[in-house]
C-alpha positions, 0 to 999 in steps of 0.5 A, a space after each residue: 109145132 111147139 105151140 100145138 104141143 104146148 096147148 095139148 099139154 095145157 089141156 092135159 092139165 086143165 082137164 084134170 078132174 080137180 082142175 076142172 072142178 075148181 074151174 067150175 067152182 071159180 066160174 060159179 063164184 065169179 058169176 055170183 060175184 058179178 051178179 051181186 053188186 057191192 062185192 066184186 072180184 077183187 074182194 072175192 079173190 082176196 078172201 079166197 087167197 087163204 084157200 089156195 094155200 092148201 092147193 097146188 099153185 096151178 089149181 089155185 090160179 085156175 080157180 082165181 082166174 075163173 072168178 075173175 072172168 066169171 065176174 066179168 060175165 056175171 055183171 051183165 045180168 044185174 045190168 040188164 035186169 036191174 039197171 045196176 052194174 054188178 061190175 064197173 065194166 058193165 056200166 055201158 051194158 045198162 044203157 041198152 040192156 035194161 031198155 031191152 028188159 023193159 021191152 020184155 026182151 031180157 032173154 035175147 040181151 042175156 043170150 047175146 051177152 053170153 055168146 059174145 063173152 064166149 066168143 071174145 074170151 076164146 079169141 082173146 085167150 088165143 091171143 094170150 097163147 100166141 103172143 105171150 111166149 114172144 113177150 116172155 122171151 123179151 122179158 128174159 133179156 131183162 136184168 135188175 136195172 130193166 126190171 126196176 125201170 119196168 116196175 116203175 113204169 107199171 106203177 106210173 101207168 096205174 097212177 095215170 090211168 086212175 079215175 079221179 084225182 091224180 095227186 091222190 092216186 100218186 099218194 096212195 101208190 107211195 103209201 103202198 111202197 112205204 108199207 112194203 118197206 116194213 119188216 127186215 131189210 138188209 139185216 135191219 128192222 124197219 118200222 116194226 116198232 119192236 113188234 115181233 109180228 111185223 118182223 116179216 113185214 105187213 102181210 099181203 092177205 090181211 091188207 087185201 082183205 081189209 081194204 077191199 073186203 071189209 071196207 066194202 062191208 062198212 060202206 054198204 052197211 053205212 049206206 045200205 042199198 034199197 030193196 030192188 025189184 026185177 023189172 019183169 018176172 018174165 025173161 021170155 025166150 032166150 033165143 035172139 031173132 034173125 035181126 038180132 043176130 044180123 046186128 050183133 055179130 059185127 059188134 061182137 067182132 069189133 068188141 073182141 078186137 077192142 077188148 083184146 087190145 085195150 085189156 093189156 093196158 095197166 090200170 083200167 083197160 077192162 073198163 076203158 074197153 067197154 066205153 070204147 066199144 060202145 062209142 064205136 058201135 054208136 059211131 058206126 051205126 046207121 041210126 045212132 038214135 036207137 042207142 039208149 032205147 034198146 039197141 042190141 049192139 049196145 049190149 053185144 059190143 061192150 060185153 064182148 070187149 069186157 070179156 076179151 079185155 078180162 082175158 088179155 089183162 093176164 098177159 103183162 102179169 104172166 109174161 113180165 110179172 107186172 100187175 095190170 090192176 088190183 085183181 092181177 096184183 092180188 093174183 101175184 100175191 097168191 103166186 108169191 105165197 107159193 114161192 113163185 115169182 111171176 115173170 118170164 121165167 114162169 113159162 120155163 120153170 112152170 110150163 104146167 102152170 102157164 099153159 094149164 091156165 091158158 087152156 083152162 080159160 077156154 074151158 071156163 068160157 065154155 062153162 060160163 055159157 053152159 051153166 049160166 043161161 039155165 041159172 038166170 032164174 036163180 040169179 034173179 032170186 039172189 038179187 032180191 036178198 038184202 045185203 044185211 043178210 049177206 055181209 055176216 057170211 062175208 065177214 065171217 069168211 074173211 076173218 077165218 081166211 086171215 086167221 087160218 093162213 098163219 093162225 094169227 089173231 094179230 093179222 085178223 086185227 090188221 085186216 080190221 085196221 086196214 078195213 077202216 083205212 080202206 073205208 076212210 080212203 073211199 070217203 076221201 076219194 082216194 083209190 085203193 088199187 094204186 096202194 095195193 100195187 105199191 105194196 106188191 111192187 115195192 119189195 120187188 123194186 127195192 130188191 132190183 134196185 139193190 141188185 142194180 147198185 151192186 152190179 154197177 158198184 153204186 153208180 146210178 148211171 147203170 139205169 141210163 146206160 142200158 138201152 132197154 132200161 133207158 127206154 122204159 125210164 123215158 116212157 115213165 118220165 113222159 107219163 109223169 109229164 102228162 100228169 102235170 099237164 093242166 088239161 089232164 089235171 083239170 079233167 081228172 079233178 072234174 071226174 073226181 068231183 063227179 064221183 064225189 
């Protein structure tokens, strides 16, 4: 009964005219971001963080969430029409989706992608509503030692799931932790270099906008994309055939299950789910030779997994305060700007935020289906706009956003500095999400470490005397051992070379 009343309460928040409008804005922006390659939801959410400062936390989070799962949907449009994944998670959609477009069947491909996303997103949101409260109750049993061990596990999980060189990912996480120590600590200045602006630490927003937004602008300007042309000016009928439906619905169900389960994984759950869904569809198909030649299951499965994983990736962030990836780290930063500490107590202290966000996901997924299929023609025209005309608007908005947060020119300069740092990291093959997670988790880890030491009177054995903390540390150590395995190292290094 409490479940139903909580859902009803959530819809009363989500259907508030302001929140409904912000969900619509978020879905539209997210779809646009997904359609246009080279921008991405992390960059966009980082750029819009200053805007949420003027909104209620619930309203701001609803808009940012709409951008995230809207981008997960929008990436399929560029993948199908141009063979260019607007998002990493849309890579697998390119394989068969673009072949369908070449066969003048882009309409059914886009429709199945939209319908699969709606179904998968709705089911995954139900899983959040069903399983998040019990998980949050477990989180309430956590003390400072357990939280420190959990945060350490979250950071290690992101490192091990990073694509590319493990040592570089580990180094970036350490750099993020070090950046989190700048400012006042226990009454002593640390690494401020006598700068008054650094007394409060390095701001989250300038770093996020710098390394995700400005670095992407630099990278795109130095290596501009060629003018792209849509494969066909005709989309054709959007309505799938009976055979399309027969082949698609089992793939949608399988993709929903895979994405809902793997989306919880920290680091790359969304991308991993699309690869897994495509592999499963190819494995269960009676004629696997159809894949790569326009098999509609190759669109339905990955797209359903993509959207389901995008929804369930909120579970660790909402229930335990652990960001599962860069997007969730930015969202946690947005909540912390409002003085809200993400974690299990959010459900108790701010039920309007928790259940309102969940209800808004159902509303937002329906919005994506209703508003996007009629706008496909507009997205096609936007895909033809050269990037050199887009970056000025992005750059201006980024600088204004950083400045208006604290009216600080220093922070604008900091964003520019981290933009250069982010570009250098990209050129060196160093991943940026571990750095961002280190910056977010570092102060939390330090605070919980300090509290644990106070509780134990300075005895570090408190971390192994507490069963939950010990279990989390054992898993963390096990992950670290996996990092050292030669076979894993060899695979990761090969992937890093392939990316380079």
